[in-house]
Backbone as JSON, one array per atom type, in Angstrom:
{
  "sequence": "XXXXXXXXXXXXXXXXXXXXXXXXXXXXXXXXXXXXXXXXXXXXXXXXXXXXXXXXXXXXXXXXXXXXXXXXXXXXXXXXXXXXXXXXXXXXXXXXXXXXXXXXXXXXXXXXXXXXXXXXXXXXXXXXXXXXXXXXXXXXXXX",
  "N": [[4.05, -13.76, 18.62], [3.94, -15.01, 15.43], [3.91, -18.27, 14.26], [4.72, -20.35, 11.57], [4.13, -23.28, 9.62], [5.72, -25.08, 7.19], [4.46, -26.26, 4.02], [5.76, -28.52, 3.15], [6.73, -29.61, 5.55], [4.29, -30.2, 6.75], [3.32, -32.17, 5.01], [5.21, -34.18, 5.54], [4.56, -34.67, 8.21], [1.96, -35.67, 7.87], [2.47, -38.14, 6.59], [3.93, -39.39, 8.62], [1.97, -39.47, 10.68], [0.05, -41.13, 9.49], [1.52, -43.48, 9.41], [1.84, -43.93, 12.18], [-0.79, -43.8, 13.28], [-2.37, -45.14, 11.5], [-4.55, -45.65, 8.65], [-7.86, -45.53, 8.37], [-10.67, -46.52, 6.65], [-13.19, -47.1, 7.37], [-15.38, -46.63, 10.15], [-14.01, -47.4, 13.34], [-13.38, -48.76, 16.57], [-10.98, -47.52, 18.8], [-8.21, -48.42, 21.01], [-8.96, -47.15, 23.34], [-11.64, -47.21, 23.18], [-12.85, -45.28, 21.65], [-14.66, -44.03, 18.87], [-13.25, -44.02, 15.77], [-12.03, -42.74, 12.62], [-10.51, -42.49, 9.37], [-7.45, -40.88, 9.8], [-6.97, -41.3, 12.78], [-9.18, -39.68, 13.5], [-11.42, -38.68, 15.82], [-14.57, -39.44, 15.94], [-16.74, -39.04, 17.7], [-15.97, -36.89, 19.19], [-14.9, -34.91, 17.48], [-16.27, -35.13, 15.05], [-17.48, -34.39, 11.76], [-16.86, -31.72, 9.5], [-19.17, -29.4, 7.97], [-18.39, -28.94, 5.37], [-16.78, -31.19, 4.89], [-18.75, -33.18, 5.12], [-20.37, -32.5, 2.95], [-18.56, -32.98, 0.87], [-18.24, -35.75, 1.15], [-20.85, -36.5, 0.52], [-21.01, -35.67, -2.18], [-19.11, -37.45, -3.27], [-20.39, -39.86, -2.69], [-22.72, -39.62, -4.26], [-21.57, -39.48, -6.84], [-20.46, -42.06, -6.96], [-22.84, -43.57, -6.83], [-24.09, -42.82, -9.23], [-22.33, -43.94, -11.12], [-22.54, -46.67, -10.43], [-25.31, -47.22, -10.73], [-25.54, -46.67, -13.47], [-24.02, -48.74, -14.52], [-25.11, -51.13, -13.43], [-27.84, -51.02, -13.75], [-29.22, -50.78, -16.51], [-31.48, -49.39, -17.53], [-31.44, -47.01, -16.24], [-29.74, -45.27, -17.65], [-31.3, -44.52, -19.77], [-33.15, -42.74, -18.92], [-34.71, -39.51, -18.31], [-33.03, -36.59, -17.02], [-34.3, -35.7, -14.66], [-35.73, -37.98, -13.85], [-33.6, -39.7, -13.46], [-32.54, -38.47, -11.21], [-34.51, -39.11, -9.36], [-34.21, -41.92, -9.17], [-31.6, -41.98, -8.21], [-31.93, -40.72, -5.72], [-33.56, -42.59, -4.46], [-31.83, -44.82, -4.49], [-29.86, -43.86, -2.85], [-31.15, -43.97, -0.45], [-32.08, -46.69, -0.14], [-30.16, -48.23, -1.29], [-28.47, -49.56, -4.2], [-29.02, -52.23, -4.71], [-31.45, -52.43, -3.4], [-33.08, -50.82, -5.04], [-32.96, -52.35, -7.34], [-34.52, -54.48, -6.57], [-37.08, -53.57, -6.85], [-39.12, -54.55, -8.82], [-41.55, -54.03, -10.22], [-41.48, -51.28, -10.52], [-39.18, -50.99, -12.12], [-39.99, -52.41, -14.38], [-42.08, -50.77, -15.22], [-40.63, -48.5, -15.93], [-39.19, -49.54, -18.09], [-41.16, -49.82, -20.04], [-41.89, -47.28, -20.34], [-43.98, -46.28, -18.79], [-44.77, -43.95, -16.93], [-46.65, -43.07, -15.14], [-47.44, -45.4, -13.82], [-44.93, -46.04, -12.79], [-44.55, -43.89, -11.03], [-46.64, -44.46, -9.28], [-45.7, -46.84, -8.18], [-43.5, -45.88, -6.8], [-44.8, -44.34, -4.92], [-46.46, -46.22, -3.61], [-44.98, -48.54, -3.35], [-43.7, -49.71, -1.16], [-41.03, -49.35, -0.49], [-40.27, -47.4, 1.17], [-41.59, -45.69, 4.02], [-44.98, -45.65, 3.5], [-46.71, -43.03, 1.9], [-45.01, -41.03, 2.73], [-43.42, -37.81, 2.83], [-41.17, -37.77, 1.24], [-41.55, -39.97, -0.53], [-43.84, -39.04, -1.85], [-42.89, -36.66, -3.07], [-40.89, -37.73, -4.78], [-42.44, -39.41, -6.37], [-44.03, -37.56, -7.73], [-42.03, -36.19, -9.14], [-41.13, -38.3, -10.78], [-43.38, -38.78, -12.35], [-43.68, -36.33, -13.67], [-41.29, -36.11, -15.0]],
  "CA": [[4.87, -14.09, 17.48], [3.27, -15.98, 14.57], [4.75, -19.35, 13.74], [4.09, -21.06, 10.46], [4.7, -24.59, 9.3], [5.77, -25.2, 5.74], [3.67, -27.33, 3.41], [6.64, -29.7, 3.12], [6.72, -30.19, 6.9], [2.95, -30.77, 6.97], [3.28, -33.43, 4.25], [5.99, -35.16, 6.32], [3.75, -35.01, 9.38], [0.87, -36.53, 7.42], [3.03, -39.48, 6.37], [4.27, -39.92, 9.94], [0.73, -39.78, 11.39], [-0.54, -42.32, 8.86], [2.31, -44.63, 9.9], [1.59, -44.14, 13.61], [-2.21, -43.96, 13.6], [-3.06, -45.96, 10.51], [-5.57, -44.98, 7.85], [-9.06, -46.37, 8.43], [-11.72, -46.01, 5.78], [-14.46, -47.39, 8.03], [-15.3, -46.34, 11.58], [-13.49, -48.47, 14.18], [-13.1, -48.34, 17.95], [-9.57, -47.64, 19.15], [-7.94, -49.11, 22.28], [-9.67, -46.44, 24.39], [-13.08, -47.34, 22.93], [-13.34, -44.13, 20.9], [-14.96, -44.29, 17.47], [-12.31, -43.26, 14.94], [-12.03, -42.98, 11.17], [-9.43, -41.73, 8.72], [-6.19, -40.96, 10.52], [-7.18, -40.94, 14.18], [-10.28, -38.73, 13.7], [-12.36, -39.12, 16.85], [-15.87, -38.99, 15.44], [-17.64, -38.6, 18.77], [-15.47, -35.62, 19.73], [-14.65, -33.94, 16.43], [-17.26, -35.24, 13.99], [-17.0, -33.92, 10.46], [-17.35, -30.38, 9.21], [-20.2, -29.36, 6.92], [-17.66, -29.06, 4.09], [-16.41, -32.61, 4.74], [-19.98, -33.93, 4.88], [-20.78, -32.25, 1.56], [-17.61, -33.68, 0.0], [-18.6, -37.16, 1.2], [-22.09, -36.64, -0.23], [-20.66, -35.6, -3.6], [-18.46, -38.72, -3.61], [-21.42, -40.91, -2.66], [-23.57, -39.44, -5.44], [-20.77, -39.89, -8.01], [-20.41, -43.52, -6.94], [-24.17, -44.1, -7.17], [-24.31, -42.62, -10.67], [-21.54, -44.96, -11.83], [-23.08, -48.0, -10.15], [-26.61, -47.35, -11.4], [-25.31, -46.71, -14.92], [-23.48, -50.06, -14.88], [-25.91, -52.27, -12.98], [-29.25, -50.82, -14.06], [-29.16, -50.11, -17.81], [-32.62, -48.5, -17.76], [-31.06, -45.71, -15.66], [-29.12, -44.45, -18.69], [-32.32, -44.12, -20.75], [-34.11, -41.84, -18.28], [-34.44, -38.07, -18.29], [-32.23, -36.21, -15.87], [-35.16, -35.65, -13.49], [-36.01, -39.36, -13.44], [-32.34, -40.2, -12.9], [-32.44, -37.95, -9.84], [-35.42, -39.92, -8.53], [-33.56, -43.21, -8.93], [-30.44, -41.72, -7.35], [-32.44, -40.45, -4.38], [-34.01, -43.87, -3.92], [-30.64, -45.65, -4.26], [-29.18, -43.31, -1.68], [-31.9, -44.42, 0.73], [-32.21, -48.15, 0.0], [-29.07, -48.9, -1.98], [-28.71, -49.98, -5.58], [-29.69, -53.54, -4.65], [-32.84, -52.16, -3.04], [-33.77, -50.35, -6.24], [-33.05, -53.49, -8.27], [-35.59, -55.37, -6.1], [-38.37, -52.96, -7.16], [-39.33, -55.08, -10.18], [-42.66, -53.35, -10.9], [-40.99, -49.95, -10.89], [-38.26, -51.14, -13.24], [-40.78, -52.81, -15.54], [-42.79, -49.56, -15.67], [-39.64, -47.65, -16.61], [-38.85, -50.17, -19.36], [-42.22, -49.57, -21.03], [-42.12, -45.84, -20.28], [-45.25, -45.99, -18.12], [-44.29, -43.17, -15.8], [-47.73, -43.01, -14.14], [-47.28, -46.62, -13.03], [-43.66, -45.91, -12.05], [-44.82, -42.98, -9.92], [-47.47, -45.19, -8.32], [-44.82, -47.79, -7.48], [-42.7, -45.1, -5.84], [-45.71, -43.9, -3.87], [-47.06, -47.35, -2.89], [-44.17, -49.75, -3.54], [-43.2, -50.28, 0.09], [-39.59, -49.16, -0.33], [-40.14, -46.4, 2.24], [-42.89, -45.53, 4.68], [-45.97, -45.2, 2.54], [-47.25, -41.67, 2.04], [-44.04, -40.09, 3.29], [-43.18, -36.65, 1.98], [-40.14, -38.15, 0.27], [-42.18, -40.8, -1.56], [-44.74, -38.18, -2.63], [-42.07, -35.78, -3.9], [-40.24, -38.52, -5.83], [-43.47, -39.88, -7.29], [-44.37, -36.41, -8.58], [-40.9, -35.98, -10.06], [-41.12, -39.39, -11.76], [-44.5, -38.6, -13.27], [-43.43, -35.13, -14.47], [-40.16, -36.49, -15.82]],
  "C": [[4.2, -15.23, 16.71], [4.27, -17.01, 14.05], [4.0, -20.01, 12.6], [4.81, -22.38, 10.26], [4.62, -24.73, 7.8], [4.9, -26.35, 5.25], [4.48, -28.63, 3.37], [6.65, -30.39, 4.48], [5.37, -30.83, 7.2], [2.82, -32.09, 6.23], [4.06, -34.52, 4.97], [5.22, -35.61, 7.54], [2.61, -35.93, 9.0], [1.33, -37.96, 7.24], [3.32, -40.14, 7.72], [3.01, -40.32, 10.7], [0.02, -41.0, 10.8], [0.2, -43.57, 9.32], [1.97, -44.94, 11.36], [0.14, -44.48, 13.92], [-2.9, -44.98, 12.7], [-4.07, -45.12, 9.76], [-6.76, -45.91, 7.75], [-10.16, -45.75, 7.58], [-13.12, -46.31, 6.31], [-14.3, -47.1, 9.51], [-14.9, -47.59, 12.38], [-13.3, -47.92, 15.59], [-11.61, -48.53, 18.22], [-9.43, -48.31, 20.51], [-8.67, -48.45, 23.45], [-11.19, -46.5, 24.21], [-13.68, -46.18, 22.16], [-13.57, -44.51, 19.45], [-14.08, -43.39, 16.62], [-12.48, -43.65, 13.48], [-10.9, -42.15, 10.58], [-8.13, -41.96, 9.45], [-6.43, -40.43, 11.93], [-8.29, -39.94, 14.45], [-11.27, -39.32, 14.67], [-13.74, -38.57, 16.51], [-16.77, -38.43, 16.53], [-17.22, -37.26, 19.35], [-15.39, -34.54, 18.66], [-15.75, -33.95, 15.38], [-16.65, -34.91, 12.64], [-17.58, -32.52, 10.25], [-18.44, -30.47, 8.13], [-19.55, -29.54, 5.56], [-17.26, -30.52, 3.85], [-17.63, -33.46, 4.44], [-20.46, -33.73, 3.45], [-19.85, -32.94, 0.57], [-17.92, -35.18, -0.01], [-19.88, -37.41, 0.4], [-21.83, -36.6, -1.73], [-20.01, -36.9, -4.07], [-19.47, -39.85, -3.65], [-22.32, -40.83, -3.9], [-22.83, -39.88, -6.7], [-20.7, -41.41, -8.1], [-21.74, -44.15, -7.31], [-24.46, -43.95, -8.66], [-23.58, -43.7, -11.46], [-22.14, -46.35, -11.65], [-24.42, -48.21, -10.83], [-26.43, -47.46, -12.91], [-24.82, -48.09, -15.36], [-24.45, -51.19, -14.58], [-27.39, -52.18, -13.33], [-29.34, -50.06, -15.38], [-30.31, -49.14, -18.09], [-32.34, -47.11, -17.21], [-30.56, -44.76, -16.75], [-30.14, -43.9, -19.69], [-33.3, -43.1, -20.19], [-33.71, -40.38, -18.45], [-33.63, -37.75, -17.04], [-33.07, -36.2, -14.58], [-35.46, -37.06, -12.96], [-34.75, -40.04, -12.91], [-32.18, -39.72, -11.46], [-33.34, -38.72, -8.88], [-34.75, -41.24, -8.17], [-32.34, -43.05, -8.03], [-30.88, -41.49, -5.91], [-32.87, -41.76, -3.71], [-32.81, -44.77, -3.59], [-29.86, -45.15, -3.06], [-29.83, -43.82, -0.41], [-31.83, -45.94, 0.93], [-31.11, -48.94, -0.7], [-29.46, -49.32, -3.39], [-29.42, -51.33, -5.59], [-31.15, -53.38, -4.28], [-33.66, -51.69, -4.23], [-33.96, -51.5, -7.21], [-34.15, -54.48, -7.85], [-36.99, -54.83, -6.42], [-38.76, -53.28, -8.6], [-40.45, -54.36, -10.92], [-42.25, -51.94, -11.34], [-40.11, -50.05, -12.12], [-38.99, -51.55, -14.52], [-41.53, -51.6, -16.1], [-41.84, -48.62, -16.42], [-39.3, -48.22, -17.99], [-39.89, -49.9, -20.44], [-42.65, -48.1, -21.04], [-43.5, -45.48, -19.74], [-44.92, -45.25, -16.82], [-45.37, -42.93, -14.75], [-47.64, -44.22, -13.23], [-45.99, -46.56, -12.2], [-43.85, -45.0, -10.85], [-45.65, -43.67, -8.85], [-46.64, -46.19, -7.52], [-43.91, -47.08, -6.47], [-43.56, -44.72, -4.65], [-46.18, -45.06, -2.99], [-46.2, -48.61, -2.85], [-43.56, -50.35, -2.29], [-41.71, -50.11, 0.33], [-39.29, -48.19, 0.8], [-41.52, -46.28, 2.86], [-43.89, -44.92, 3.69], [-46.48, -43.81, 2.9], [-46.3, -40.73, 2.77], [-43.89, -38.92, 2.32], [-42.17, -36.98, 0.88], [-40.75, -38.95, -0.86], [-43.09, -39.95, -2.45], [-43.94, -37.29, -3.59], [-41.44, -36.55, -5.07], [-41.25, -39.05, -6.83], [-43.89, -38.76, -8.25], [-43.27, -36.16, -9.6], [-40.88, -37.04, -11.16], [-42.2, -39.18, -12.8], [-44.25, -37.41, -14.2], [-42.27, -35.32, -15.44], [-39.31, -35.43, -16.38]]
}
């Protein structure tokens, strides 16, 4: 016999669980030492689904776009491909990390994309000569 639970009942349960479990936006250890996040989600046992991971990635990218647009005005002046390079780098080293790459930013300001690509390739922000650095340097140069 199939039992169903109404959406209204599920909404009530969600409120009740948030009251009982709390809502944690950062991973925390519970009283049993289990790593939890959200509303009692046991990360070590349940993890996140691929769909949840992709949703988190989309949210992270949206946040990076907004932050780079506000804190790094040169970002707004770049082609879409070059914006993707800066976003990829910010995802890896953070917006503050990108802001510390003064030679790269100076190269972008004067539209010297060969120098900008060289700074991505040799700038020390990631292991030199990594596949990622090479790919991003090529993208920056091609623009």
